C-alpha positions in Angstrom: 9.0 43.1 -85.9 11.7 43.6 -83.6 12.9 41.9 -81.3 13.3 42.9 -77.3 16.6 42.5 -75.4 17.4 42.7 -71.6 20.8 43.9 -70.8 22.7 44.7 -67.4 23.4 48.4 -66.6 26.1 49.3 -63.9 25.6 48.5 -60.8 24.1 51.5 -58.3 26.3 51.8 -55.4 25.7 53.7 -52.1 29.2 53.2 -50.1 29.7 52.8 -46.9 28.6 55.9 -45.0 26.5 57.6 -48.3 23.5 58.1 -48.5 23.4 58.1 -52.3 24.9 55.8 -55.0 26.5 56.4 -58.0 24.5 58.0 -61.2 24.1 55.7 -64.3 23.4 56.8 -68.1 23.2 54.7 -71.1 19.8 54.2 -71.5 18.6 56.0 -73.8 17.4 53.3 -76.5 15.5 51.5 -73.5 11.9 50.6 -73.1 12.2 49.7 -70.2 14.8 49.9 -66.7 14.6 47.1 -64.0 16.2 48.3 -60.4 17.0 45.2 -58.2 17.6 45.7 -54.8 19.9 43.4 -52.5 18.3 41.6 -49.4 21.0 43.8 -46.8 18.7 46.9 -46.3 17.9 48.4 -43.3 14.4 48.5 -42.7 14.6 51.8 -40.8 15.6 53.6 -43.4 14.2 54.5 -47.1 15.6 54.1 -50.4 14.2 56.2 -53.3 14.9 56.6 -57.5 15.9 60.1 -58.3 16.4 61.0 -61.8 18.2 63.8 -63.4 15.9 65.1 -66.2 18.6 67.2 -68.3 22.5 66.5 -69.5 23.4 69.7 -67.9 24.0 68.9 -64.7 20.8 70.3 -62.9 20.1 68.6 -59.4 18.6 65.0 -59.4 15.0 64.8 -58.2 12.8 62.2 -56.5 11.3 60.0 -59.0 7.2 59.6 -59.1 4.3 58.0 -59.8 0.7 58.7 -59.0 2.0 61.3 -56.4 4.2 58.8 -54.3 7.9 58.1 -54.5 9.3 55.4 -55.8 10.7 53.7 -53.0 12.4 49.9 -53.5 12.9 48.0 -50.0 15.0 44.8 -49.9 14.6 42.1 -52.1 12.2 43.6 -54.6 12.7 45.1 -57.7 11.0 48.0 -59.8 10.3 48.9 -63.2 10.4 51.9 -65.0 8.6 53.0 -68.3 8.7 56.1 -70.2 12.1 57.0 -69.0 12.3 60.8 -69.9 15.3 61.4 -67.8 19.4 61.6 -68.5 20.6 60.1 -65.6 19.3 57.8 -62.6 20.4 57.0 -58.9 19.0 55.4 -55.4 18.8 57.7 -52.5 18.8 56.7 -49.1 17.4 58.7 -46.1 20.2 58.6 -44.1 24.1 57.0 -44.1 24.2 53.3 -45.3 26.7 51.3 -42.4 28.1 49.4 -45.4 28.1 49.5 -49.4 25.1 48.3 -50.7 24.4 47.6 -54.5 21.8 47.6 -56.8 21.5 45.7 -60.4 19.8 47.7 -62.6 19.1 46.6 -66.3 17.6 47.7 -69.6 15.0 46.2 -72.1 15.4 47.3 -75.7 14.5 46.2 -79.0 16.7 45.8 -82.1 
């Protein structure tokens, strides 16, 4: 029986004055991906998870579940299973006034 492990991925950071975080990859072996929001998020903004479906530079698309956008609120976390995409990022509905850093992890088996 395989063991399950959790590893940190690169942080997703939205820079001051930007709307999109850096995009990360490196989770093809993941059984689940976790994204954890900082406490200091403006409640007037919405933060959604976006994915890039292919490694060829296709546009990012907002991830949905059950027809609703996957968003993340201050001090909350989300878990994504069945990751059928190449890269992931966080997108704010407007430019942030200070950098926002979201921690990310993956669960994998070995």
